[in-house]
N, C-alpha and C positions, 0 to 999 in steps of 0.2 A: 504492500497498499503507500509507497510512493507519490506523491503528489508535492503541489507548491500552497495548495488551499482543499482545504475541507470542509465541508459539512456535518452539523451536530445535530440533527431531526432531534427534537424532545415531545414525548407525551408523557400525558402525567396519569395515576389511578387515583379513586379516592379524593375527600375535600383537602385544600389545602389551608385547613385552618382546623382549631380545635374547638370551636364551635359546639357539637355534636358531642361533646365531651363533658361541656360547660356543665351541661344540665345533671348529669348524673353525680351520683356520692363518691365520697373518696374511696370507700370499700366495694363501690361496683368496677369503679375505675381502674385499683390495685387487684381484684381476684378476677377482676376476668380473662378467661379462657383463651377467649379470639379476642387479639390485640388489633388493633386498625392502625397500618401503614399508611402513610403517604408517600407516594414512591414517582420517581423519574425515571423515564427509560430513556438514553441515548444513547443514536445511531450514528455513528461515524462513516462518511461515503467521502470519496478523496471525488475530488470536482468533476476530473477526467471517467467517472464512472455511471455520471449520472444519467449520463443518454443513452447507455445500455440499459438500466433500470428502470429509467421512467419508461420507455420504449417497450423492455419487454411485460412490466405492468401492464400499461393499457392493452397492450396485445393480449395478455393472459382474463383481463377484463372482461375483452369482446370478445374470444373466444367462449367464455362460460355466459355470458349476459349481451349479446350482441344488441338486442330489443334495449338494452338500457344505455343512458345518453352517458351517466357519470355514477358509475357504482365504484363507494365508497369500501377495500378491505377493512373492514371492523370486525376485531375478535370476536368482541361479546355474540356478533348478530350469527357470525357462522358458528360461533360453540354451540348457539341455540337454535339454530337454524329458522332466522326471523327476519323479516321485513323483506330486504332484495333475496336473500336467501332461505326464504321460507319454503320452497322448491326443493332443496336439500332434504328437506327431513320427508319428502315422497318420493323421493328418485334416488335412492341410494349406489346405485351403477354411476350417477352424476357426480353425486356426493364425494364416492369413495376419489372417482376421479379429478374431482377439483382441488381436494385435501393432498392427492399426491401431487399435483404439479403446483401448489402452491409452497411448499415447502421444499418441493424439489429445488424451488426459485429461492428460498431464503435457502436455503442452505448453499447454493453457487453464486450467489450475490459478492463483491467483492465490499465488504462491510466489519466493522468494529462494535462492541456493544460495552456501554456502562450503565449500572443504574443505583440508584440514592434513595434509600427508603426512611422514613423517620417513626420511629414506632411513636407513637400519639401517647400507648398508655404510660410508657416505661418514662416519657417526658416529662408527662406529668406527674407520675409517681417520682421522679427524682429533680424535678425544681418547683413543682404547683406548687402554691397558698391557697391553703383553705379556709373558706369563711366558717364561723360557729355551727350553720347548715350543713359544715361537711359537704360544700361543693367549690369547688375550684374558682379563684377567682383574679389570678396574676398569675404570672411565671418568672420565677428569679432571676436574676442576673445569671448569664452561662457564661462567663470569662468574659472574652472581648467580643464577642458576639453581640449580645442583646443585651441593654439596658432590661430592668424588669418592668416587667409589662403586662396591662391587661389581657385578660384571656383571648378575649374575643379581636384583641385585635393583633393577633400572635400570625405572622407571615411563615406560613410552611415552606414557601417558595427560595427563601434566603438560604433555611438550613439544607435543603437538598441541595440546590443552585451549587453551593459551595462544595459540598461533599462533588458534584457532579462535573464542574470545571478545571477543580482540582489536578484530577485527570484527565480532563482533557490538553490543561495545559501541557502538563506532560508529554501527552502522545504529541501535540504541535512542534516541543522542544526536540523530541527525538526524531520528531521528522524534520526537522527543520520546516516548518512550514506555520500557515495563518487560518485560522478556521471564523468560520461565521455561524451563530445559531438561528437555529429554525424551530419556532413554535407553533405550535396549533393554538389556535384561541380557545377558548372556553368559555367569555363574557366580560362584561365591562368590568367588572371587578374583579375577578380573575386576572385580564390581561392585564391592568393596572397595578397589581401585586405582584405580577410575574415582570414586568417592568423598574417596576422598586427597585425588586430585588437586585436585577442584574446590576442597574445604575449602581449599586449601595456595594454592590461587590467591585465593577468598575474605579470605584472612589476609593474603597479600603483595601482592595487587595484579597489575598485568602492567603490564611499561616503565612507563608515567610516567602509567598510571590506579592510581589511588590504592584500596586495600582497601576504604575506605567510600563510592569510584564505584560499585564494583563490585558491593557487597553492597547498594547501591539501585537500583539497576539490572537489576540479576541476581541478585535474591534465595534461588533456590534449583531442583535439579536433581530428575528425580524418576528412577527406574530403574523401570520395568514391564518386565514378560514377552511375550515373542512374541507368546504366544495372544491377548493381549489384544485383537490385532490393530488397532492403533493407523494409521491410514489416511497420516498424518505420517509414522512409521517407516518405513513399507515406500517411502514415495517415496523416501525417504534411500536403502534399499535398492538399489533401481531404478537410481540413479545416478552411487551408489561405483563400480562397479566398472566400467562403461565411462567415468566421468572417471578412473579410475587408469590405462588403456589409451590414452587419447586423450592425454592431457597428462602424467604422470609420464616422465620419461624414465630409460634406462640398466635397459631389465627386455622383453621380449619382447611384444609388441602382438596380441593376436587383431584378425581381421579380422571376423568374423559377427555384431558387436552388434548389436541390434534398433535400440537406441536411438540416435538421431545425436550428433554432435557437434556440430550446431549449435543443435541444441534444447535442448542443455546449454549452449552458448553463452548462448541467450536468456534462460536463468532465471540465470545470475551474476549477484550483485550488483554485481560492480564489473569485470564482466569477468572478462578471464585473471589479475585483479591477486586475485580473490577464490579463486586457488587458490596456496597456500603452500607451501613446500617448504624442510623444514631437514636438514643445517645448508645 
């Protein structure tokens, strides 16, 4: 994977905030056996490989759904055979050919994977400040990352993006390249929080990486709509959910994923070290 410019396509799973846990008691949060993790997938694609990936994905989409103008490959919809893919539920032959072809493409495409997950329950258990009624009100200062902050204002994008960009920066240094981030729009509030997280990282740096170094190698992030049918974003979506189930502890695991753990392992940038979990 030698190129001068790489795109990092990112997609996310679950809510980038702690609001859903702010109404639970301390006991419910701490004793929960199914921990919710906010996560971001990062797919590193060389600029000179984009033409082949985009062309192949569009040809694949037209092969199976030529009557559709804009078939977005969304993992959960394929897994449940719903919406555009509802015909897969009643056509087992087409489903088998579709899955086999898709997994073959995901195996053969040139890209590397990074993942960052935030264990919301562990975060609150370690840093949460609880009220007399035993609900969490704020999160304590975490070293140099965050000041003490109201739980409803907590931006998990910042924690996850720090983990992801530190590895992406390392990759760019090793390959002597620069990178651009492409993210999928999730909504006005979410997009603003993601942009704020990225801007803060460019202003303050990450760990021992200075702001100047970050800005020189990762100068910009673009947030685009799902309807643009970007192949890189679809690859990130396809691999995020099974990675969550295969590698993230303390939650219930599905056993019907059509993307294998071995496929994901082959594509990880640095093996299991490419999957980071905080705290």
